[in-house]
C-alpha positions as CSV (number, residue, x, y, z in Angstrom):
1,M,98.1,43.6,66.6
2,V,97.1,39.9,66.8
3,A,94.1,39.3,69.1
4,P,94.8,36.7,71.8
5,Q,92.2,34.3,70.4
6,E,93.9,34.3,67.0
7,Q,97.3,33.3,68.2
8,I,99.1,30.1,67.4
9,A,99.1,27.5,70.2
10,D,102.6,28.1,71.6
11,E,102.5,31.9,71.8
12,P,101.7,33.6,75.2
13,R,98.1,34.5,75.3
14,Y,98.4,37.3,77.9
15,A,101.5,39.2,76.9
16,F,100.9,42.9,77.7
17,E,101.8,44.1,74.3
18,Q,98.9,42.3,72.7
19,Y,96.3,44.4,74.3
20,P,95.2,47.9,73.5
21,S,95.3,49.3,77.0
22,F,96.6,48.5,80.5
23,E,93.0,48.2,81.8
24,E,91.9,45.7,79.2
25,W,95.0,43.6,79.6
26,K,94.7,43.5,83.4
27,K,91.0,42.6,83.2
28,A,91.8,39.6,81.0
29,A,95.2,38.6,82.4
30,K,94.5,38.5,86.2
31,P,91.7,35.9,86.2
32,A,93.7,33.9,83.6
33,L,96.7,33.8,85.9
34,V,94.5,32.7,88.9
35,K,93.2,29.8,86.7
36,T,96.7,28.9,85.4
37,L,98.1,28.6,88.9
38,G,95.1,26.5,90.1
39,L,94.5,29.2,92.7
40,D,90.8,29.2,92.0
41,H,90.5,26.0,93.9
42,W,91.7,27.6,97.2
43,L,89.9,30.9,96.7
44,A,86.6,28.9,96.5
45,L,87.2,27.3,99.9
46,P,85.0,28.5,102.8
47,R,86.6,31.4,104.7
48,R,86.6,30.1,108.2
49,P,87.8,32.4,110.9
50,I,91.5,32.0,111.8
51,V,92.0,31.4,115.5
52,P,95.8,31.5,116.2
53,E,97.5,29.8,119.2
54,T,100.5,31.6,120.8
55,L,103.3,29.2,121.2
56,W,105.7,31.7,122.8
57,K,106.3,35.4,123.2
58,R,109.6,37.2,123.9
59,E,111.0,40.6,124.2
60,N,114.3,41.8,122.7
61,E,116.1,45.1,122.2
62,L,114.1,45.7,119.0
63,G,110.6,44.8,120.2
64,T,108.4,41.8,120.7
65,I,108.4,38.5,118.8
66,E,105.4,36.2,119.1
67,K,105.2,32.8,117.5
68,L,101.8,31.7,116.2
69,R,100.3,28.4,115.1
70,F,97.1,28.4,113.1
71,E,95.2,26.6,110.2
72,T,94.9,28.2,106.8
73,E,92.6,25.5,105.7
74,P,91.3,22.3,107.4
75,G,94.2,20.1,108.2
76,E,96.9,22.6,107.1
77,T,98.9,23.9,110.0
78,A,101.0,27.0,109.5
79,F,103.4,29.0,111.7
80,A,104.4,32.6,111.7
81,Y,106.4,35.1,113.8
82,L,104.6,38.4,114.5
83,C,107.3,41.0,115.2
84,L,106.4,44.3,116.6
85,P,108.9,47.2,116.8
86,K,109.7,48.9,120.1
87,H,110.7,52.2,118.6
88,A,107.7,53.1,116.5
89,E,104.1,54.4,117.0
90,K,101.1,52.3,116.6
91,P,99.5,51.3,114.2
92,Y,102.6,49.8,112.6
93,R,103.2,49.6,108.9
94,T,103.8,46.0,108.2
95,F,105.8,43.7,105.9
96,L,105.2,40.0,105.2
97,C,108.6,38.2,105.1
98,L,109.1,34.9,103.2
99,Q,112.3,32.8,103.2
100,G,113.2,30.6,100.3
101,H,114.6,27.1,100.4
102,S,116.4,26.9,103.7
103,T,115.8,25.6,107.2
104,G,113.0,28.1,107.5
105,M,111.5,31.3,108.8
106,H,113.8,31.4,111.9
107,N,116.4,33.0,109.5
108,S,114.2,36.1,109.4
109,I,114.7,36.6,113.2
110,A,118.3,35.4,113.1
111,V,118.0,32.5,115.6
112,E,118.8,28.8,115.4
113,W,115.8,26.6,114.3
114,R,116.5,24.0,116.9
115,D,115.6,26.3,119.9
116,E,114.6,29.7,118.4
117,I,116.6,31.3,121.2
118,T,120.2,31.0,120.2
119,P,121.3,33.9,117.9
120,K,122.8,33.0,114.6
121,K,124.5,34.9,111.8
122,T,122.1,34.9,108.9
123,E,124.0,35.1,105.6
124,G,122.9,37.2,102.6
125,D,120.9,39.8,104.6
126,R,118.1,37.2,105.0
127,D,117.3,38.4,108.6
128,F,114.3,40.2,107.1
129,A,112.3,40.8,110.3
130,I,115.4,42.3,112.1
131,A,115.8,44.8,109.3
132,C,112.0,45.6,109.4
133,M,112.0,46.2,113.2
134,K,115.1,48.4,112.9
135,R,113.2,50.5,110.5
136,G,110.1,50.8,112.7
137,L,108.1,48.3,110.7
138,A,106.2,45.3,112.0
139,A,107.2,42.0,110.3
140,V,105.1,38.9,109.9
141,C,107.4,35.9,109.0
142,L,105.3,33.1,107.5
143,E,106.7,29.6,107.2
144,Q,106.0,28.7,103.6
145,R,104.1,25.5,102.8
146,A,106.5,22.5,102.4
147,M,109.4,24.5,103.7
148,G,111.2,24.7,107.0
149,E,109.0,23.7,109.9
150,R,106.2,22.8,107.4
151,G,108.5,20.5,105.4
152,T,109.5,16.9,106.0
153,S,112.6,18.0,108.0
154,P,114.0,21.5,108.6
155,E,117.5,20.2,107.6
156,R,116.3,18.8,104.3
157,A,116.0,21.6,101.7
158,P,114.2,21.5,99.4
159,S,111.6,19.2,101.0
160,C,108.7,20.2,98.6
161,Y,109.2,17.7,95.8
162,E,106.6,15.1,96.9
163,P,103.8,17.6,97.9
164,S,104.4,19.7,94.8
165,T,104.1,16.7,92.4
166,A,101.0,15.5,94.3
167,M,99.3,18.9,93.7
168,L,100.1,18.7,90.0
169,L,98.0,15.5,89.8
170,Y,95.0,17.7,90.8
171,N,95.9,20.5,88.4
172,R,97.0,22.6,91.3
173,T,100.4,24.1,92.2
174,M,102.4,24.6,95.3
175,L,102.8,28.2,94.4
176,A,99.1,28.7,94.4
177,A,98.9,27.1,97.9
178,R,101.5,29.5,99.2
179,I,99.7,32.5,97.8
180,Y,96.5,31.3,99.5
181,D,98.4,31.0,102.8
182,V,99.6,34.6,102.4
183,D,96.0,35.7,101.8
184,R,94.9,33.8,105.0
185,V,97.7,35.4,107.0
186,I,96.3,38.8,105.9
187,D,92.9,37.6,107.3
188,L,94.6,36.9,110.6
189,L,96.4,40.3,110.7
190,S,93.1,42.1,110.0
191,N,92.1,41.3,113.6
192,R,95.3,43.0,115.0
193,P,94.5,46.7,115.7
194,E,98.1,47.4,116.3
195,L,98.8,46.9,112.6
196,D,98.2,49.5,109.8
197,L,97.2,47.3,106.9
198,H,96.9,50.4,104.7
199,V,100.7,49.8,104.3
200,L,101.2,46.1,103.9
201,G,104.3,45.0,102.0
202,I,105.6,41.6,101.0
203,M,109.2,40.6,100.6
204,G,111.2,37.5,100.2
205,N,114.3,36.0,98.6
206,S,114.5,33.2,96.0
207,G,111.5,30.9,96.7
208,G,110.2,33.6,99.0
209,G,110.7,36.2,96.3
210,T,108.7,34.0,93.8
211,T,105.7,33.9,96.2
212,A,106.1,37.6,96.8
213,M,106.0,38.3,93.1
214,F,102.8,36.3,92.4
215,A,101.0,37.3,95.7
216,G,101.9,40.9,95.1
217,A,100.3,40.7,91.7
218,L,97.1,38.9,92.7
219,L,96.3,39.9,96.2
220,D,94.7,43.4,96.3
221,R,95.4,43.9,100.1
222,I,99.1,43.9,99.5
223,T,100.3,47.4,98.9
224,H,104.1,47.2,98.4
225,V,106.2,44.4,96.8
226,M,109.9,43.7,97.1
227,P,110.9,40.3,95.6
228,S,114.6,39.3,95.6
229,C,116.5,36.8,93.4
230,S,113.3,35.5,91.7
231,F,112.7,37.9,88.8
232,S,114.2,37.0,85.4
233,S,112.7,35.5,82.4
234,F,110.7,32.3,83.1
235,H,112.2,30.8,79.9
236,D,115.8,31.7,80.8
237,S,115.6,30.7,84.4
238,I,113.3,28.0,85.5
239,G,112.8,26.9,81.9
240,S,116.5,26.6,81.1
241,M,118.2,25.0,84.1
242,Y,117.6,23.0,87.3
243,H,115.1,24.5,89.7
244,C,113.0,23.1,92.5
245,I,109.7,21.8,91.2
246,C,107.7,24.1,93.4
247,N,108.6,26.8,90.8
248,F,106.8,25.1,88.0
249,V,103.3,26.0,86.8
250,P,101.9,24.0,83.8
251,G,101.1,26.4,81.0
252,L,102.9,29.4,82.5
253,L,104.8,30.3,79.4
254,L,101.5,30.0,77.4
255,Y,100.2,32.6,79.8
256,G,103.1,35.0,79.5
257,E,106.5,36.0,80.9
258,S,107.6,37.3,84.3
259,A,106.7,41.0,83.4
260,D,103.2,39.8,82.5
261,V,102.9,38.4,86.0
262,V,104.6,41.1,88.1
263,G,102.9,43.9,86.0
264,L,99.6,42.9,87.4
265,A,100.7,44.5,90.6
266,A,100.8,48.0,89.0
267,P,100.6,50.7,90.1
268,K,101.7,49.4,93.5
269,P,105.3,50.3,94.5
270,M,107.6,47.6,93.3
271,V,111.2,47.1,94.0
272,I,112.8,44.3,92.1
273,V,116.1,43.0,93.6
274,N,118.6,40.9,91.6
275,G,122.2,39.8,92.1
276,R,124.4,40.7,89.1
277,F,126.1,37.2,89.2
278,D,123.1,35.1,90.3
279,P,123.6,31.9,88.3
280,I,119.9,30.7,88.4
281,F,118.1,34.0,87.7
282,P,120.2,35.5,84.8
283,I,120.6,39.2,85.0
284,D,120.5,39.9,81.3
285,A,117.1,38.2,81.1
286,A,116.0,40.1,84.2
287,N,117.0,43.4,82.6
288,R,115.0,42.7,79.5
289,Q,111.9,41.7,81.4
290,F,112.3,44.8,83.7
291,E,112.1,47.0,80.6
292,R,108.8,45.4,79.7
293,L,107.7,45.8,83.3
294,R,108.5,49.5,83.2
295,R,106.3,49.9,80.1
296,I,103.5,48.2,81.9
297,Y,103.9,50.6,84.9
298,K,104.0,53.6,82.5
299,A,100.8,52.4,80.9
300,A,99.3,52.3,84.4
301,G,100.4,55.9,85.0
302,K,103.0,55.1,87.6
303,E,106.3,54.5,85.8
304,D,108.4,55.7,88.8
305,N,106.7,53.2,91.1
306,C,108.8,50.4,89.5
307,V,112.5,50.2,90.5
308,H,115.2,47.7,89.7
309,V,118.2,47.4,92.1
310,I,121.1,45.1,91.4
311,G,123.7,43.9,93.9
312,D,127.2,43.0,93.0
313,G,127.0,39.4,94.1
314,E,125.1,36.1,93.5
315,H,121.9,34.6,94.9
316,R,121.1,36.6,98.0
317,F,119.2,39.6,99.3
318,Y,120.8,43.1,99.2
319,A,119.3,44.9,102.2
320,D,120.9,48.4,101.9
321,I,120.1,49.1,98.3
322,A,116.7,47.4,98.4
323,W,115.5,49.3,101.5
324,N,116.9,52.6,100.2
325,A,114.7,52.1,97.1
326,M,111.6,51.0,99.1
327,E,111.7,53.6,101.8
328,R,111.0,56.4,99.5
329,F,107.5,54.9,98.9
């Protein structure tokens, strides 16, 4: 075995196979990923209390939806829907729901973004909050930074090019900022006694799945992880074809591959969702990385906590097979 410090420059420094045990790998790899992302900048910020403002609150046949506005850091305004199920007992098990590049989080509650009242058909099973509430779960739909209502225009997708490149000038990444926003939303939820944060999952598709992967790996308060259409090989997906710049992290392939990121979540329950014909997250590369991920989970003593489900379609969420796998956890 070649020790990480003896490697040549272009080899990944934190590949799981280069360490003698899961514990030693995780101890070295987790802080290295924080630094690679530039997340250490945000984690060093003072933790000011979050004081949310309720913009509206409505009832429907599944429960209550409340729209919140709050600051995750000074000058950075965020939005979220807090969706509480009608047919479940308190405290509610909870999932954080993240949309990808689209008109925004309104897709999670299946309404038009222009008025947030008119129902709309949400394609690709992206009505995440509706699916959660039907299952008796609370859902918290966070508008991701530089997307949807937090972008330059809800109808312009993607709208994260300029803010992402500006962050790179400071050796920070949009992905780190989004992970930090997730962490701050968990701070907000900790003041809601109706939520059971002992079961706090995170899910998302595409750009939402990417944030779910990294946040699930790095944030200890997240207990279950379900990323969709975001797991493949970094080299064979974002490194081999056009992707939005918010996916890119300088030095990421010098750190490791996707299994070396997602594996940091072990032994948390992990359901990886892919589309068999997804053109931008190739399935063959996803399968190879998932085999590595299974070995990491086996080393953590929880091989069965890691599941890969594949839908017979392209770049979308597959609710039935994904939730069937997750519900057993």
